[in-house]
N, C-alpha and C positions, 0 to 999 in steps of 0.2 A: 396615526395609522391604526386601524382596527386589526389586532393580531389574528382575528378569525377570518379576515378577508384574504382568501387564498390567491386572489389575483395580484396582490402585492408580494406575498411570500414567494410566489414562483420566480420572481425576479431575483430574490436572494439566492435561490437555488441555482439559477442560471449563472450567477456570479461566482459559483463555487470554483470552477477551474482557475479563474483569475485570482480568487482569494488565496488559494494555496501558493500561487506564484508570488503574490505581493508580500506576504509575510504572515507571521503567527497571529498578530492582532486581528487581521481581517478574517483569517481562518476561524479563530475562536469566536469572533462576533457572529459569523454565520452559524456556527455550532449552537450557540446560545439561543439565537433567534429561532432556529429550526426546532430546538428542543422545547422552547416555550410554546411555540405554535402547536406542537404535538400534544402537549399537556392540555392547553386551552381548548383546542378543537375537539379532542377526544372527550373531555369532560362536558363541553357545551352540547355536543351532538350525541353524548352517551354511547360512544363507540367502544365496543369490546376489543381488548388487545388481542391481536392474532398471535399465534405461536407463543402462547402464554408460558409454556414450560421453558422455552429458550429465554424469554424475558426474565422469568424468575431466576434462572441460572445466572444470568448476567447481574441481576440485583444481589444475589447471594455473594457473588465475587466482589461486588462493590462493598457490601456490608463487611465482608471479611477483611478487606484491605484497610477500611476505615478503623475497624476495631483493632487491627494489628498496629496501626499507626498510633492509636490512643494509648497503647500499652508499650510503645517503643521507648527507647532511651531519651528521645527528643520528639515528643508528640507534635509540637507546633511545627517543627521542621518537616516531619514526615507527613503530616496532614496536608501540607502544601500540594502534594502530588495526589493524594487519595480522596480528600474531602469532596471535591467537586467532580470527581471522575464519572459520576452518574450522568453528566451532561452528554457523554459520548453514546451511552445507551439510548437516551432520548433522541439524540441526533440520528442514530441508525434507524430507529422506528419512525422518526419524522420524515426521513428520506423515503422510507417504505410507504408511509401514508400519502405523501405528495405524489408518488408514482401511481398509486391507486386512484387518486383524485384526478390527476392530469394526464397520466400515462403518455398518450401519443404526442400531445402538444408540448408537454414538459420535455420528453425525450428529444423531440425535434429541436427545440431551443437549446438544449444541452449539447446536442451534436454540433450545432454551429458555434456554440461558445468554445468548445474544445478545438474546433477547426481554426477559429481565430487565434486563440492563445498559442496553439501549436505552430501555426504559420509564423507568428511573431517570434517565438522562441527559436525556431529553425533559422530564420533570417538573422536574428540578433546573435545567435551562437556562431553562425558562419562568419558574420561580420567580425566578431571578437577573435575568431580563430585566424582569419586571414589578414586583418588589419592591426591586431594587437589590443584592441579595446572594443567594447560593445557600444550600443547607442547612448548609454548614460556614462560612458567613459570608464567602466570597470575593466581593468587590464587583464589580458591573458597571461598567465604565469609561465607559459611555455609547456605545461604538461596537462592542465585541466581547464576546460572552459566552464564558465559558471552562468553565463548570460546575466539576467537581472537578479539572480539569487545572491544574497549576501554570503551564505555558506555554500559549500561545495556539495549541493544536493540536487543539481539539475537532473542527473541521471536517475536518481531515486524518484524524483517527481514524475518523470516520464514513465518509468517502468510501473509505478503504482497507480497511475491514472489512465494510461493508454488502453488497458483492457476495458475500462468504462466507456471510453471513446468507441472501441470496437463493439461493445454491447449496444450503444445507441445506434450504430450503423446497422447491425444485424436486426435489431428490433424494428427499425423503420423499414428495412428491406422486406421483412415479413408482411408489412402493411402496404407495400408497394409505394412508399413515400419517397424513395430515392431512385426513381426510375431514370433520372437524368444521367446519361452515361459519362458526361464530363465530371459530374460530382463523384461518381464511383472511381473514376481515374484519379481525381484529386485525393480522395481518401486513400487509395493504394499508394500513391507517391508520398503522401504524408507519413504513412507507416514506415516506408523504407528510409526516409530522411530522419525519422525519430530514432530508428535503430542506429544510424550513424552518429547522431547527437549523443546517444548514450555512450558510444565508444569514445567520442571526443571529450566527454565529461571526465573521463579517467576514473570513474567510479567502478572499481572492479566487481564489487558485490552486485551493483545494479546491472552490470553487463552480464554477469553469471546468471542472475535471476531472469534476465531477458532471454537468454539462451534456453533456460529451463522451460520458460513459458512457451516459447516458439516450438520447442521439440515436443512437449506434451500435447500441445494443441493439434499437432500433426497426427498424433496417435488416437486422440479421443473425439475430435470434431467430425462432422459429417463430410461427405465427399466434396461438397461444394466449398465449404470453408477450408477444407484440407488443401484443395487445389490453389485457392487464393494464397494461403500461407506458405505453401511449397514454393510457388513462384516468387513471392515476396522474400522468403528466406534465401533463395538462391541469388536473387539480385542483391539483397543486403549483404550476404556473405561475400559476394564479388567486390562490392564497394568497400567493405571493411578490409578485405585483403589488400586492395589498392592503397588505402590509408596506412595500413601497417607497413606496406612496402616503401611508400614514399615519405612517410613522416617518422623520423627516428624518435621524436618525442612521444608520439602516441604508442609506438611499439615498445619503447622503454617502460612506459607507465603500465601498459596492459600486460605485456609478456615478460620483459626482462626483470622488472621490479618484483613481479609476482614470483618468478622462479627464485630470485636471490633472497626474497623476504621469507620464504618458507624453508629455505635451507642455507645455513651459514656454518662454515667450518665443521662440517660433519654433523651438525645439530639440525633437527627438523622442528618447525614450529607450525602452529595453527594460524594461517593467514600471514602472520608476521611475528617477530620476537615480542613486539609491544602487545599485540592482541593476545598472544599466547600467555604472556605474563598476567594480563588483566583477566583472562578466562580462568587461569589457575588461582588467582587471588579471589575470584568470585566463588570458586569451589571451596576455598578455605573459609570464607565468610559463611557460606552455606553450612559447612561442617559444624560451626560453633552454635548453630540453632537450626537443625535440619527440618524439624517439623513445621515450625511457624515462621521462620525467618526473622529478620530484624526490623521490618517495617519499610514501606515504600520510601525511596530516596535515601535510605540509610546505608547502602552498600559502602559508599565512599568513606563515611564517618567511621563505620566499624572496621573497615579495611585499614585505615590510618591508625586507628586505636590499637589494632593488633600488630602494628609495625611491619606490615607486609611490604615487601620491596617495591612492587608496582601496583598502584591503585588508580584506576581511571575514575572519571566523573560518574560513570555508570558502567554496567557490565558489557555493553556493546553486543549483547546477545539476549534476546527476549527470554529464552528459557533459563539461562544462567541468572539473569536479573531477577526473575520471579523466584528461583530457588534461593538466592541469597537474601532477597528482601521479603518474600512471602512464604518461603519454605515449601515443603512438599504439598501442603494443602493448597496454597495459591497456585503453584505450578500445575497441579492436577487439572484445574479449570481449563487452562490453555492447552495442555497435552490432550485431554479428552476431546476438546473442540477440534484440534488438528487431526486426530484420528478419525473423527466424524467426517471431516472434509475429504480425507484420503479415501474413506469408504464410499462417499458419494461420487467421487471421481471414478472409483473402480466400477460402480454401478453404471455410470455413463460409458465407461470403456466396454463393459459387457453388452450394453445396448447397441453399441456401435458395431460389434463384431460377431455377435451371437444371435442374430435374427430377430432382435426386438424392433418394434416400430419406433422410428425416430421422428418426433414432431418438431415444430419450429422452436420449441423451448430447449431442445437438446443443446444446441450451440450456445444459447444464451446462458444456460446453466454452466456449461463447460468454461466459458470465458470468465464468468464471475467466480466460480469455484477455483479456477487456476490462479486468479488474482489473490484470493484469500490464501491459497496454498503457498504462493511465493512470498506473500506478506509474512507468513508465520513459518517459513521454511527453517527448520532447526539449525542447519549448518550454514549460517550466514551471520555477518555482522550487521548491526543496525543501530538506530538511535535509541534514546531513552524510551522504554516501553510506555511510560506514563506521561511523556511529553505531549503537548497538545497537537503539534503538527503531525507527528507520526501516528498518534492515536486517531486523529481525524481520518487519515488515509487508511488506517486499519478498519475502522468502523464503516466507512463509506460503502464498500462492496457488500457489507452485510445487509444494508437496506435494499440493495438491488437484488441480492439473492432471495430475500424474503418475498420480494415482488415476483420473481420468477416462479417460486413455489406456489404462490397464490394464483398466478395466471395459469400455471400448468394444471392446478386443481380445477379451475373453471373450465379449461379446455377439455379435460377428461370427464 
């Protein structure tokens, strides 16, 4: 296959929603192929990199974490997470490039890809919930459905990909390519059912991020999208109340366990006693080298070396992980980026309520920026910041956001 032939690459992109669900290997394979395509196509066609300042900022972060790994106590172990991290930067820009090259056709195919994988996950999840096992005989443990995922990340997958699905719908709607009313109804029903699946997954962080996303989109989006989400939220809320009322297992996981985990015998904890201890141990590791940190992947080793009582495999919070492993310098990259996202959302909020003209890209920007916002929401627990699966989901919306910026520039 000629790597410069985009008619083949587009099928790799269309496979993205499925690759995230199948596993880490397929996810990483897509990332590598897209990254290689971006390099080869850009060099062959002598394409100038757009938004170069942002690209340079990402490269500087990459260089920093590699250098920090090289001077860590265990360079080989630390480099395992940092050395090839550049692939995610190329992946984001590869997504952006393919959107520019294919836009309408690519987005249309991606929309139907999401439609298919979501329909399958919904049917499989309900099968697991009501019969005790899913289509490949993965059992329901009584508290959390997982569908085909080996780990309990079904809710996280939905919350971190659903906004891209919404993006594809909105983009195609602006081009009048989704005029079929039955397709619009199916899209609406899928969103409601996805909300319930996040609830049944028992992932409290994912459920909280879903609520944040839905609430903020009601305040920032245009009247048209606001009406859609208001109706969707009311129906989803009603269905969720029914589940909480009828299923003691769901209620115990989402509400009762949350209340009991944050407060025990007069003591209060962040999320739970275990998470609270891991967060505090991350702070202790950070204190021992606050400026530079100890190197990627080194939190657990340093934590155990310091004989801290509770040490997790990682910090379970992106900001604490960067503080403990990359210090204030590494943390600053993410913190500044998050502040930038908040500022851009504030601009969209002003446009919505203070007489600015709202074009078709307002809602597209809103959806993608809110996805980035919940991805990096400071007060949440999450996976290893440098893990390939979560990193792929972190960088995916960046490519879409760059595309909206470029499209908005052309429109204006």
